[in-house]
Biopython code that builds the backbone (N, CA, C, O; Angstrom):
import numpy as np
from Bio.PDB.StructureBuilder import StructureBuilder

atoms = [
    (1, "MET", "N", (47.553, -334.983, -12.695)),
    (1, "MET", "CA", (48.880, -334.922, -13.143)),
    (1, "MET", "C", (49.148, -334.202, -14.731)),
    (1, "MET", "O", (49.981, -333.385, -15.125)),
    (2, "PHE", "N", (47.952, -334.972, -15.454)),
    (2, "PHE", "CA", (48.017, -334.493, -17.071)),
    (2, "PHE", "C", (47.965, -332.901, -17.320)),
    (2, "PHE", "O", (48.501, -332.337, -18.274)),
    (3, "ARG", "N", (47.303, -332.338, -16.402)),
    (3, "ARG", "CA", (46.771, -331.039, -16.077)),
    (3, "ARG", "C", (48.187, -330.054, -15.976)),
    (3, "ARG", "O", (48.517, -328.987, -16.493)),
    (4, "ARG", "N", (48.690, -330.808, -15.228)),
    (4, "ARG", "CA", (50.172, -329.921, -14.665)),
    (4, "ARG", "C", (51.107, -330.086, -15.616)),
    (4, "ARG", "O", (51.941, -329.184, -15.700)),
    (5, "PHE", "N", (51.213, -331.181, -16.508)),
    (5, "PHE", "CA", (52.096, -331.428, -17.523)),
    (5, "PHE", "C", (51.974, -330.393, -18.722)),
    (5, "PHE", "O", (52.922, -329.981, -19.390)),
    (6, "ILE", "N", (50.645, -330.050, -18.874)),
    (6, "ILE", "CA", (50.247, -329.257, -19.907)),
    (6, "ILE", "C", (50.354, -327.595, -19.579)),
    (6, "ILE", "O", (50.462, -326.640, -20.348)),
    (7, "GLY", "N", (50.284, -327.663, -18.252)),
    (7, "GLY", "CA", (50.831, -326.358, -17.831)),
    (7, "GLY", "C", (52.079, -326.017, -17.929)),
    (7, "GLY", "O", (52.300, -324.947, -18.498)),
    (8, "ALA", "N", (52.964, -326.620, -17.536)),
    (8, "ALA", "CA", (54.358, -326.705, -17.427)),
    (8, "ALA", "C", (54.903, -326.549, -18.850)),
    (8, "ALA", "O", (55.802, -325.756, -19.131)),
    (9, "THR", "N", (54.285, -327.379, -19.749)),
    (9, "THR", "CA", (54.862, -327.121, -21.293)),
    (9, "THR", "C", (54.319, -325.837, -22.075)),
    (9, "THR", "O", (54.909, -325.414, -23.069)),
    (10, "ALA", "N", (53.377, -325.352, -21.664)),
    (10, "ALA", "CA", (52.573, -324.180, -21.882)),
    (10, "ALA", "C", (53.808, -322.987, -21.240)),
    (10, "ALA", "O", (54.087, -322.023, -21.953)),
    (11, "LEU", "N", (54.336, -323.115, -20.178)),
    (11, "LEU", "CA", (55.006, -322.291, -19.692)),
    (11, "LEU", "C", (56.407, -322.283, -20.295)),
    (11, "LEU", "O", (56.976, -321.226, -20.568)),
    (12, "ILE", "N", (56.938, -323.455, -20.491)),
    (12, "ILE", "CA", (58.304, -323.294, -21.169)),
    (12, "ILE", "C", (58.078, -322.843, -22.542)),
    (12, "ILE", "O", (59.006, -322.107, -22.876)),
    (13, "ALA", "N", (57.447, -322.953, -23.217)),
    (13, "ALA", "CA", (57.069, -322.584, -24.548)),
    (13, "ALA", "C", (56.959, -321.362, -24.701)),
    (13, "ALA", "O", (57.514, -320.872, -25.685)),
    (14, "LEU", "N", (56.203, -320.482, -23.771)),
    (14, "LEU", "CA", (56.166, -319.285, -23.896)),
    (14, "LEU", "C", (57.679, -318.394, -23.163)),
    (14, "LEU", "O", (58.056, -317.227, -23.269)),
    (15, "ALA", "N", (58.089, -319.263, -22.626)),
    (15, "ALA", "CA", (59.702, -318.398, -22.172)),
    (15, "ALA", "C", (60.360, -318.806, -23.241)),
    (15, "ALA", "O", (60.978, -317.878, -23.762)),
    (16, "ALA", "N", (60.502, -320.040, -23.893)),
    (16, "ALA", "CA", (61.501, -319.708, -25.366)),
    (16, "ALA", "C", (60.981, -319.052, -26.250)),
    (16, "ALA", "O", (61.862, -318.474, -26.887)),
    (17, "LEU", "N", (59.367, -318.707, -26.857)),
    (17, "LEU", "CA", (59.095, -317.706, -27.475)),
    (17, "LEU", "C", (59.608, -316.282, -26.978)),
    (17, "LEU", "O", (60.226, -315.601, -27.797)),
    (18, "GLY", "N", (59.403, -315.800, -25.734)),
    (18, "GLY", "CA", (59.863, -314.759, -25.291)),
    (18, "GLY", "C", (61.575, -314.376, -25.361)),
    (18, "GLY", "O", (62.042, -313.258, -25.577)),
    (19, "LEU", "N", (62.195, -315.402, -25.162)),
    (19, "LEU", "CA", (63.615, -315.357, -25.233)),
    (19, "LEU", "C", (63.979, -315.189, -26.705)),
    (19, "LEU", "O", (64.976, -314.536, -27.010)),
    (20, "SER", "N", (63.220, -315.743, -27.603)),
    (20, "SER", "CA", (63.594, -315.742, -29.177)),
    (20, "SER", "C", (63.106, -314.383, -29.376)),
    (20, "SER", "O", (63.896, -313.773, -30.097)),
    (21, "ALA", "N", (62.079, -313.649, -29.007)),
    (21, "ALA", "CA", (61.784, -312.519, -29.447)),
    (21, "ALA", "C", (63.019, -311.218, -28.951)),
    (21, "ALA", "O", (63.346, -310.191, -29.547)),
    (22, "CYS", "N", (63.424, -311.707, -27.816)),
    (22, "CYS", "CA", (64.433, -310.731, -27.262)),
    (22, "CYS", "C", (65.900, -310.799, -28.321)),
    (22, "CYS", "O", (66.761, -309.922, -28.244)),
    (23, "THR", "N", (65.966, -311.515, -28.912)),
    (23, "THR", "CA", (67.322, -311.618, -29.489)),
    (23, "THR", "C", (67.005, -311.437, -31.217)),
    (23, "THR", "O", (67.813, -311.864, -32.041)),
    (24, "SER", "N", (65.971, -310.882, -31.542)),
    (24, "SER", "CA", (65.799, -310.776, -33.015)),
    (24, "SER", "C", (66.151, -309.400, -33.306)),
    (24, "SER", "O", (65.837, -308.484, -32.546)),
    (25, "THR", "N", (66.958, -309.186, -34.659)),
    (25, "THR", "CA", (67.332, -307.728, -34.814)),
    (25, "THR", "C", (66.084, -307.283, -35.916)),
    (25, "THR", "O", (65.295, -308.125, -36.345)),
    (26, "THR", "N", (66.034, -306.009, -36.261)),
    (26, "THR", "CA", (65.209, -305.620, -37.258)),
    (26, "THR", "C", (66.212, -304.917, -38.457)),
    (26, "THR", "O", (67.278, -304.328, -38.275)),
    (27, "SER", "N", (65.740, -305.093, -39.311)),
    (27, "SER", "CA", (66.727, -304.606, -40.475)),
    (27, "SER", "C", (66.621, -302.962, -40.709)),
    (27, "SER", "O", (65.589, -302.334, -40.475)),
    (28, "ILE", "N", (67.556, -302.507, -41.088)),
    (28, "ILE", "CA", (67.741, -301.154, -41.117)),
    (28, "ILE", "C", (66.926, -300.632, -42.043)),
    (28, "ILE", "O", (66.466, -299.504, -41.870)),
    (29, "LYS", "N", (66.648, -301.309, -43.070)),
    (29, "LYS", "CA", (65.724, -300.843, -44.102)),
    (29, "LYS", "C", (64.537, -300.819, -43.428)),
    (29, "LYS", "O", (64.012, -299.712, -43.549)),
    (30, "THR", "N", (63.861, -301.618, -42.733)),
    (30, "THR", "CA", (62.720, -301.498, -41.879)),
    (30, "THR", "C", (62.859, -300.348, -41.162)),
    (30, "THR", "O", (62.213, -299.395, -41.597)),
    (31, "LEU", "N", (63.425, -300.191, -40.325)),
    (31, "LEU", "CA", (63.607, -298.704, -39.659)),
    (31, "LEU", "C", (63.616, -297.606, -40.610)),
    (31, "LEU", "O", (62.690, -296.798, -40.537)),
    (32, "LEU", "N", (64.519, -297.448, -41.495)),
    (32, "LEU", "CA", (64.124, -296.409, -42.235)),
    (32, "LEU", "C", (63.017, -295.925, -42.898)),
    (32, "LEU", "O", (62.600, -294.783, -43.095)),
    (33, "ASP", "N", (62.521, -297.318, -43.283)),
    (33, "ASP", "CA", (61.305, -297.352, -44.147)),
    (33, "ASP", "C", (59.908, -296.208, -43.497)),
    (33, "ASP", "O", (59.217, -295.325, -44.005)),
    (34, "ASP", "N", (60.007, -296.781, -42.251)),
    (34, "ASP", "CA", (58.965, -295.890, -41.220)),
    (34, "ASP", "C", (59.504, -295.914, -40.159)),
    (34, "ASP", "O", (59.653, -296.836, -39.357)),
    (35, "PRO", "N", (59.971, -294.330, -40.132)),
    (35, "PRO", "CA", (60.742, -294.158, -38.926)),
    (35, "PRO", "C", (60.172, -293.862, -37.941)),
    (35, "PRO", "O", (60.587, -294.090, -36.805)),
    (36, "SER", "N", (58.712, -293.084, -38.342)),
    (36, "SER", "CA", (58.306, -292.877, -36.972)),
    (36, "SER", "C", (57.519, -294.148, -36.094)),
    (36, "SER", "O", (57.317, -294.069, -34.882)),
    (37, "ARG", "N", (57.216, -295.036, -36.730)),
    (37, "ARG", "CA", (56.817, -296.359, -35.741)),
    (37, "ARG", "C", (58.043, -296.805, -34.923)),
    (37, "ARG", "O", (57.841, -297.599, -34.004)),
    (38, "TYR", "N", (59.089, -296.443, -35.127)),
    (38, "TYR", "CA", (60.070, -296.987, -34.513)),
    (38, "TYR", "C", (60.773, -295.796, -33.267)),
    (38, "TYR", "O", (61.360, -296.142, -32.243)),
    (39, "ASP", "N", (60.566, -294.661, -33.614)),
    (39, "ASP", "CA", (61.086, -293.378, -32.920)),
    (39, "ASP", "C", (60.808, -293.581, -31.457)),
    (39, "ASP", "O", (59.699, -293.773, -30.960)),
    (40, "LYS", "N", (61.954, -293.513, -30.838)),
    (40, "LYS", "CA", (61.865, -293.636, -29.261)),
    (40, "LYS", "C", (61.867, -294.961, -28.814)),
    (40, "LYS", "O", (61.914, -295.271, -27.623)),
    (41, "LYS", "N", (61.813, -295.795, -29.804)),
    (41, "LYS", "CA", (61.737, -297.496, -29.421)),
    (41, "LYS", "C", (63.204, -298.146, -29.219)),
    (41, "LYS", "O", (64.210, -297.961, -29.905)),
    (42, "ALA", "N", (63.052, -298.875, -28.200)),
    (42, "ALA", "CA", (64.170, -299.933, -28.069)),
    (42, "ALA", "C", (64.416, -300.749, -29.411)),
    (42, "ALA", "O", (63.326, -301.205, -29.758)),
    (43, "VAL", "N", (65.342, -301.086, -30.233)),
    (43, "VAL", "CA", (65.535, -301.861, -31.441)),
    (43, "VAL", "C", (66.984, -302.535, -30.872)),
    (43, "VAL", "O", (67.732, -302.242, -29.939)),
    (44, "ARG", "N", (66.992, -303.573, -31.900)),
    (44, "ARG", "CA", (68.451, -304.490, -32.313)),
    (44, "ARG", "C", (68.671, -304.527, -33.595)),
    (44, "ARG", "O", (67.774, -304.865, -34.367)),
    (45, "ILE", "N", (70.224, -304.095, -34.131)),
    (45, "ILE", "CA", (70.610, -304.180, -35.270)),
    (45, "ILE", "C", (71.737, -304.757, -35.015)),
    (45, "ILE", "O", (72.404, -304.631, -33.988)),
    (46, "ALA", "N", (72.048, -305.605, -36.241)),
    (46, "ALA", "CA", (73.399, -306.118, -36.367)),
    (46, "ALA", "C", (73.967, -305.892, -37.966)),
    (46, "ALA", "O", (73.237, -305.922, -38.957)),
    (47, "GLY", "N", (75.236, -305.691, -37.976)),
    (47, "GLY", "CA", (76.033, -305.742, -39.344)),
    (47, "GLY", "C", (77.435, -305.209, -39.327)),
    (47, "GLY", "O", (77.909, -305.236, -38.191)),
    (48, "ASP", "N", (78.073, -304.831, -40.054)),
    (48, "ASP", "CA", (79.362, -304.306, -40.456)),
    (48, "ASP", "C", (79.802, -303.106, -40.058)),
    (48, "ASP", "O", (79.171, -302.244, -40.670)),
    (49, "VAL", "N", (80.619, -302.621, -39.290)),
    (49, "VAL", "CA", (81.094, -301.219, -39.175)),
    (49, "VAL", "C", (81.491, -300.707, -40.081)),
    (49, "VAL", "O", (82.442, -301.370, -40.495)),
    (50, "GLU", "N", (81.265, -299.600, -40.867)),
    (50, "GLU", "CA", (81.917, -298.866, -41.970)),
    (50, "GLU", "C", (82.432, -297.973, -41.203)),
    (50, "GLU", "O", (83.228, -298.446, -40.391)),
    (51, "GLU", "N", (82.255, -296.671, -41.142)),
    (51, "GLU", "CA", (82.783, -295.560, -40.537)),
    (51, "GLU", "C", (82.917, -295.605, -39.154)),
    (51, "GLU", "O", (82.051, -296.164, -38.480)),
    (52, "THR", "N", (83.845, -295.113, -38.669)),
    (52, "THR", "CA", (83.916, -294.940, -37.192)),
    (52, "THR", "C", (84.778, -293.740, -36.518)),
    (52, "THR", "O", (85.793, -293.434, -37.145)),
    (53, "ILE", "N", (84.562, -293.157, -35.552)),
    (53, "ILE", "CA", (84.993, -292.053, -34.797)),
    (53, "ILE", "C", (84.825, -292.241, -33.414)),
    (53, "ILE", "O", (83.735, -292.323, -32.846)),
    (54, "GLY", "N", (86.098, -292.318, -32.810)),
    (54, "GLY", "CA", (86.089, -292.118, -31.373)),
    (54, "GLY", "C", (86.850, -291.171, -30.699)),
    (54, "GLY", "O", (87.869, -290.814, -31.290)),
    (55, "VAL", "N", (86.587, -290.593, -29.446)),
    (55, "VAL", "CA", (87.323, -289.452, -28.828)),
    (55, "VAL", "C", (86.953, -289.497, -27.041)),
    (55, "VAL", "O", (85.899, -289.199, -26.479)),
    (56, "LEU", "N", (87.972, -289.880, -26.580)),
    (56, "LEU", "CA", (87.647, -289.799, -25.132)),
    (56, "LEU", "C", (86.599, -290.316, -24.505)),
    (56, "LEU", "O", (85.903, -289.720, -23.683)),
    (57, "GLY", "N", (86.431, -291.719, -24.973)),
    (57, "GLY", "CA", (85.253, -292.859, -24.409)),
    (57, "GLY", "C", (83.959, -292.716, -25.439)),
    (57, "GLY", "O", (83.251, -293.701, -25.648)),
    (58, "TYR", "N", (83.700, -291.497, -26.044)),
    (58, "TYR", "CA", (82.623, -291.286, -26.532)),
    (58, "TYR", "C", (82.833, -291.638, -28.319)),
    (58, "TYR", "O", (83.925, -291.398, -28.833)),
    (59, "GLY", "N", (81.935, -292.089, -28.972)),
    (59, "GLY", "CA", (82.102, -292.699, -30.304)),
    (59, "GLY", "C", (80.939, -292.479, -31.155)),
    (59, "GLY", "O", (79.821, -292.289, -30.678)),
    (60, "ALA", "N", (81.188, -292.502, -32.445)),
    (60, "ALA", "CA", (80.202, -292.575, -33.645)),
    (60, "ALA", "C", (80.366, -293.563, -34.688)),
    (60, "ALA", "O", (81.460, -293.469, -35.245)),
    (61, "TYR", "N", (79.378, -294.773, -35.261)),
    (61, "TYR", "CA", (79.974, -295.508, -36.244)),
    (61, "TYR", "C", (78.855, -295.906, -36.878)),
    (61, "TYR", "O", (77.773, -295.798, -36.301)),
    (62, "ARG", "N", (78.950, -296.488, -38.311)),
    (62, "ARG", "CA", (77.927, -296.362, -38.947)),
    (62, "ARG", "C", (78.043, -297.849, -39.196)),
    (62, "ARG", "O", (79.152, -298.382, -39.172)),
    (63, "ILE", "N", (76.821, -298.614, -39.460)),
    (63, "ILE", "CA", (76.703, -299.899, -39.426)),
    (63, "ILE", "C", (76.017, -300.334, -40.543)),
    (63, "ILE", "O", (75.019, -299.621, -40.651)),
    (64, "ASN", "N", (76.072, -301.320, -41.603)),
    (64, "ASN", "CA", (75.691, -301.601, -42.547)),
    (64, "ASN", "C", (75.193, -303.172, -42.655)),
    (64, "ASN", "O", (76.082, -303.988, -42.897)),
    (65, "ASP", "N", (73.998, -303.607, -42.512)),
    (65, "ASP", "CA", (73.319, -304.706, -42.265)),
    (65, "ASP", "C", (72.909, -305.765, -43.632)),
    (65, "ASP", "O", (72.361, -306.866, -43.690)),
    (66, "GLY", "N", (73.516, -304.755, -44.744)),
    (66, "GLY", "CA", (72.988, -305.258, -46.189)),
    (66, "GLY", "C", (71.619, -304.900, -46.861)),
    (66, "GLY", "O", (71.302, -305.180, -48.017)),
    (67, "THR", "N", (70.844, -304.215, -45.915)),
    (67, "THR", "CA", (69.738, -303.484, -46.466)),
    (67, "THR", "C", (69.698, -301.698, -46.233)),
    (67, "THR", "O", (68.787, -300.946, -46.579)),
    (68, "GLY", "N", (70.937, -301.345, -45.568)),
    (68, "GLY", "CA", (71.066, -299.882, -45.458)),
    (68, "GLY", "C", (71.850, -299.517, -44.204)),
    (68, "GLY", "O", (71.842, -300.371, -43.317)),
    (69, "THR", "N", (72.362, -298.663, -44.036)),
    (69, "THR", "CA", (73.040, -298.188, -42.941)),
    (69, "THR", "C", (72.527, -297.103, -41.922)),
    (69, "THR", "O", (71.652, -296.258, -42.113)),
    (70, "LEU", "N", (73.263, -297.323, -40.819)),
    (70, "LEU", "CA", (72.535, -296.515, -40.034)),
    (70, "LEU", "C", (73.482, -295.931, -38.736)),
    (70, "LEU", "O", (74.067, -296.663, -37.938)),
    (71, "LEU", "N", (73.490, -294.571, -38.719)),
    (71, "LEU", "CA", (74.382, -294.104, -37.841)),
    (71, "LEU", "C", (74.379, -294.538, -36.071)),
    (71, "LEU", "O", (73.284, -294.431, -35.520)),
    (72, "VAL", "N", (75.282, -294.899, -35.416)),
    (72, "VAL", "CA", (75.007, -295.153, -34.141)),
    (72, "VAL", "C", (75.957, -294.416, -33.312)),
    (72, "VAL", "O", (77.148, -294.386, -33.623)),
    (73, "VAL", "N", (75.395, -293.667, -32.016)),
    (73, "VAL", "CA", (76.207, -293.039, -31.246)),
    (73, "VAL", "C", (76.330, -293.374, -29.923)),
    (73, "VAL", "O", (75.309, -293.414, -29.235)),
    (74, "THR", "N", (77.550, -293.657, -29.378)),
    (74, "THR", "CA", (77.571, -293.959, -28.027)),
    (74, "THR", "C", (78.107, -293.333, -26.904)),
    (74, "THR", "O", (78.945, -292.518, -27.291)),
    (75, "LYS", "N", (78.016, -293.339, -25.785)),
    (75, "LYS", "CA", (78.661, -292.317, -24.794)),
    (75, "LYS", "C", (79.385, -293.124, -23.778)),
    (75, "LYS", "O", (79.724, -292.609, -22.712)),
    (76, "GLU", "N", (79.647, -294.407, -24.069)),
    (76, "GLU", "CA", (80.552, -295.508, -23.271)),
    (76, "GLU", "C", (81.550, -296.148, -24.056)),
    (76, "GLU", "O", (81.151, -296.484, -25.171)),
    (77, "GLY", "N", (82.738, -296.413, -23.789)),
    (77, "GLY", "CA", (83.333, -297.438, -24.577)),
    (77, "GLY", "C", (83.783, -297.141, -26.047)),
    (77, "GLY", "O", (84.527, -297.863, -26.711)),
    (78, "GLY", "N", (83.266, -296.075, -26.409)),
    (78, "GLY", "CA", (84.166, -295.424, -27.864)),
    (78, "GLY", "C", (83.281, -296.355, -28.701)),
    (78, "GLY", "O", (82.253, -296.935, -28.350)),
    (79, "ALA", "N", (83.941, -296.371, -29.947)),
    (79, "ALA", "CA", (83.355, -296.939, -30.959)),
    (79, "ALA", "C", (84.169, -298.099, -31.314)),
    (79, "ALA", "O", (85.334, -298.047, -30.920)),
    (80, "PRO", "N", (83.784, -299.216, -32.023)),
    (80, "PRO", "CA", (84.469, -300.260, -32.660)),
    (80, "PRO", "C", (85.313, -299.974, -33.924)),
    (80, "PRO", "O", (85.167, -299.005, -34.670)),
    (81, "ARG", "N", (86.149, -300.894, -34.039)),
    (81, "ARG", "CA", (87.089, -300.449, -35.478)),
    (81, "ARG", "C", (86.171, -301.283, -36.526)),
    (81, "ARG", "O", (85.477, -302.300, -36.522)),
    (82, "GLY", "N", (86.686, -299.971, -37.682)),
    (82, "GLY", "CA", (86.104, -300.371, -38.903)),
    (82, "GLY", "C", (86.262, -301.830, -39.441)),
    (82, "GLY", "O", (87.382, -302.288, -39.213)),
    (83, "GLY", "N", (85.520, -302.561, -40.015)),
    (83, "GLY", "CA", (85.280, -303.820, -40.612)),
    (83, "GLY", "C", (85.035, -305.054, -39.291)),
    (83, "GLY", "O", (85.275, -306.245, -39.485)),
    (84, "ALA", "N", (84.617, -304.610, -38.206)),
    (84, "ALA", "CA", (83.879, -305.876, -37.119)),
    (84, "ALA", "C", (82.489, -305.785, -37.527)),
    (84, "ALA", "O", (81.733, -304.936, -38.000)),
    (85, "LYS", "N", (82.459, -306.899, -37.186)),
    (85, "LYS", "CA", (80.573, -307.384, -36.963)),
    (85, "LYS", "C", (80.323, -307.223, -35.585)),
    (85, "LYS", "O", (80.977, -307.743, -34.681)),
    (86, "VAL", "N", (79.104, -306.292, -35.434)),
    (86, "VAL", "CA", (78.655, -306.079, -34.171)),
    (86, "VAL", "C", (77.214, -306.231, -34.071)),
    (86, "VAL", "O", (76.614, -306.506, -35.110)),
    (87, "GLY", "N", (76.578, -306.101, -33.020)),
    (87, "GLY", "CA", (75.105, -305.983, -32.883)),
    (87, "GLY", "C", (75.187, -305.075, -31.520)),
    (87, "GLY", "O", (75.908, -305.041, -30.522)),
    (88, "VAL", "N", (73.874, -304.243, -32.102)),
    (88, "VAL", "CA", (73.638, -303.035, -31.096)),
    (88, "VAL", "C", (72.399, -303.188, -30.475)),
    (88, "VAL", "O", (71.495, -303.656, -31.167)),
    (89, "GLU", "N", (72.181, -302.911, -29.385)),
    (89, "GLU", "CA", (70.691, -302.487, -28.889)),
    (89, "GLU", "C", (70.730, -301.246, -28.493)),
    (89, "GLU", "O", (71.714, -300.792, -27.910)),
    (90, "GLY", "N", (69.446, -300.404, -28.816)),
    (90, "GLY", "CA", (69.376, -299.006, -28.342)),
    (90, "GLY", "C", (68.277, -298.408, -28.656)),
    (90, "GLY", "O", (67.320, -299.026, -29.123)),
    (91, "THR", "N", (68.272, -296.969, -28.414)),
    (91, "THR", "CA", (66.912, -296.343, -28.694)),
    (91, "THR", "C", (67.041, -295.717, -30.196)),
    (91, "THR", "O", (68.004, -295.021, -30.518)),
    (92, "PHE", "N", (66.076, -296.005, -30.994)),
    (92, "PHE", "CA", (66.239, -295.391, -32.291)),
    (92, "PHE", "C", (65.491, -294.181, -32.296)),
    (92, "PHE", "O", (64.353, -294.134, -31.828)),
    (93, "ARG", "N", (66.233, -292.913, -32.942)),
    (93, "ARG", "CA", (65.937, -291.931, -33.033)),
    (93, "ARG", "C", (65.832, -291.159, -34.464)),
    (93, "ARG", "O", (66.807, -290.880, -35.162)),
    (94, "ALA", "N", (64.821, -290.940, -34.695)),
    (94, "ALA", "CA", (63.947, -290.413, -36.086)),
    (94, "ALA", "C", (64.608, -288.878, -36.110)),
    (94, "ALA", "O", (64.609, -288.271, -35.039)),
    (95, "ALA", "N", (64.996, -288.430, -36.926)),
    (95, "ALA", "CA", (64.987, -286.775, -36.947)),
    (95, "ALA", "C", (63.802, -286.042, -37.952)),
    (95, "ALA", "O", (62.901, -285.241, -37.702)),
    (96, "PHE", "N", (64.330, -286.830, -39.424)),
    (96, "PHE", "CA", (63.305, -286.348, -40.306)),
    (96, "PHE", "C", (63.431, -286.964, -41.626)),
    (96, "PHE", "O", (64.496, -287.463, -41.990)),
    (97, "THR", "N", (62.437, -286.949, -42.318)),
    (97, "THR", "CA", (62.562, -287.476, -43.744)),
    (97, "THR", "C", (62.178, -286.292, -44.919)),
    (97, "THR", "O", (61.307, -285.422, -44.916)),
    (98, "ILE", "N", (62.951, -286.563, -45.664)),
    (98, "ILE", "CA", (62.802, -285.338, -46.734)),
    (98, "ILE", "C", (62.946, -286.408, -48.001)),
    (98, "ILE", "O", (64.041, -286.926, -48.222)),
    (99, "GLY", "N", (61.854, -286.695, -48.771)),
    (99, "GLY", "CA", (62.110, -287.411, -50.145)),
    (99, "GLY", "C", (62.286, -288.694, -49.410)),
    (99, "GLY", "O", (61.784, -289.094, -48.360)),
    (100, "ALA", "N", (63.328, -289.358, -50.431)),
    (100, "ALA", "CA", (63.698, -290.701, -49.939)),
    (100, "ALA", "C", (64.691, -290.510, -49.006)),
    (100, "ALA", "O", (65.021, -291.636, -48.635)),
    (101, "GLU", "N", (65.413, -289.585, -48.366)),
    (101, "GLU", "CA", (66.203, -289.417, -46.996)),
    (101, "GLU", "C", (65.695, -289.330, -45.947)),
    (101, "GLU", "O", (64.776, -288.540, -45.731)),
    (102, "THR", "N", (66.245, -290.220, -44.959)),
    (102, "THR", "CA", (65.686, -290.383, -43.556)),
    (102, "THR", "C", (66.792, -290.133, -42.593)),
    (102, "THR", "O", (67.473, -291.131, -42.353)),
    (103, "ALA", "N", (67.113, -289.089, -42.017)),
    (103, "ALA", "CA", (67.930, -288.796, -41.070)),
    (103, "ALA", "C", (67.684, -289.542, -39.618)),
    (103, "ALA", "O", (66.669, -289.322, -38.957)),
    (104, "ALA", "N", (68.390, -290.157, -39.330)),
    (104, "ALA", "CA", (68.333, -291.150, -37.959)),
    (104, "ALA", "C", (69.428, -291.596, -37.216)),
    (104, "ALA", "O", (70.407, -291.808, -37.931)),
    (105, "VAL", "N", (69.605, -291.818, -35.996)),
    (105, "VAL", "CA", (70.568, -292.478, -35.225)),
    (105, "VAL", "C", (69.810, -293.598, -34.217)),
    (105, "VAL", "O", (68.634, -293.631, -33.855)),
    (106, "LEU", "N", (70.840, -294.430, -33.928)),
    (106, "LEU", "CA", (70.739, -295.296, -32.794)),
    (106, "LEU", "C", (71.622, -294.776, -31.559)),
    (106, "LEU", "O", (72.804, -294.447, -31.668)),
    (107, "GLU", "N", (70.877, -294.748, -30.364)),
    (107, "GLU", "CA", (71.611, -294.278, -29.242)),
    (107, "GLU", "C", (71.989, -295.747, -28.586)),
    (107, "GLU", "O", (71.076, -296.336, -28.006)),
    (108, "GLU", "N", (73.169, -296.308, -28.645)),
    (108, "GLU", "CA", (73.773, -297.375, -28.166)),
    (108, "GLU", "C", (73.575, -297.443, -26.563)),
    (108, "GLU", "O", (73.952, -296.614, -25.735)),
    (109, "LYS", "N", (72.931, -298.572, -26.365)),
    (109, "LYS", "CA", (72.710, -299.041, -24.879)),
    (109, "LYS", "C", (73.704, -300.083, -24.621)),
    (109, "LYS", "O", (74.564, -300.003, -23.744)),
    (110, "SER", "N", (73.547, -301.067, -25.427)),
    (110, "SER", "CA", (74.935, -302.048, -25.442)),
    (110, "SER", "C", (75.293, -302.398, -26.730)),
    (110, "SER", "O", (74.584, -301.906, -27.608)),
    (111, "ARG", "N", (76.170, -303.089, -27.070)),
    (111, "ARG", "CA", (76.909, -303.978, -27.885)),
    (111, "ARG", "C", (77.114, -305.182, -27.735)),
    (111, "ARG", "O", (77.326, -305.527, -26.573)),
    (112, "TYR", "N", (77.130, -306.080, -28.628)),
    (112, "TYR", "CA", (77.342, -307.500, -28.623)),
    (112, "TYR", "C", (78.112, -308.050, -30.221)),
    (112, "TYR", "O", (78.212, -307.495, -31.315)),
    (113, "THR", "N", (78.506, -309.236, -29.760)),
    (113, "THR", "CA", (79.146, -309.881, -31.182)),
    (113, "THR", "C", (78.098, -310.777, -31.719)),
    (113, "THR", "O", (77.601, -311.583, -30.932)),
    (114, "PRO", "N", (77.806, -310.761, -32.601)),
    (114, "PRO", "CA", (76.386, -311.593, -33.269)),
    (114, "PRO", "C", (76.919, -312.985, -33.391)),
    (114, "PRO", "O", (76.203, -313.884, -33.833)),
]
sb = StructureBuilder()
sb.init_structure("model")
sb.init_model(0)
sb.init_chain("A")
sb.init_seg("    ")
for serial, (resi, resn, name, xyz) in enumerate(atoms, 1):
    if name == "N":
        sb.init_residue(resn, " ", resi, " ")
    sb.init_atom(name, np.array(xyz, "f"), 0.0, 1.0, " ", f" {name:<3s}", serial, name[0])
structure = sb.get_structure()
C-alpha cells in the first residue's frame, strides 16, 4: 500500500513539473544573446505589442518583454493591436548576428493572453 502511495505521489509530482515547464517563457534577451542555441526550436515569449501590421490575415508585430524586442510573424489571424499584452509560442529563427545586432524572428504557432 505504501509503495503504491509513493508511486502515485511521484507520478503526480512529475506531471506537475511537466506542466509548469510547458508554461514557462524565455526572455527575448536570452534568445538574442545565444541565437544559435534556440534556432529552429519551439519557444514561448510574452510581452507588450509595439509595432504592428496586418494585411489579409497575415501579420507581423514586435514584442517587448522588458529585456529586448523580437519580431513575430503570423500567417493566420493577423496581428494584435499595439499596446496589447500577449504571449506567443512559435519557432525561433535566427538569421544572422553582426557585432551586437542579431536579426531574428519568431514564427507564431499560437497566441494567448498571459
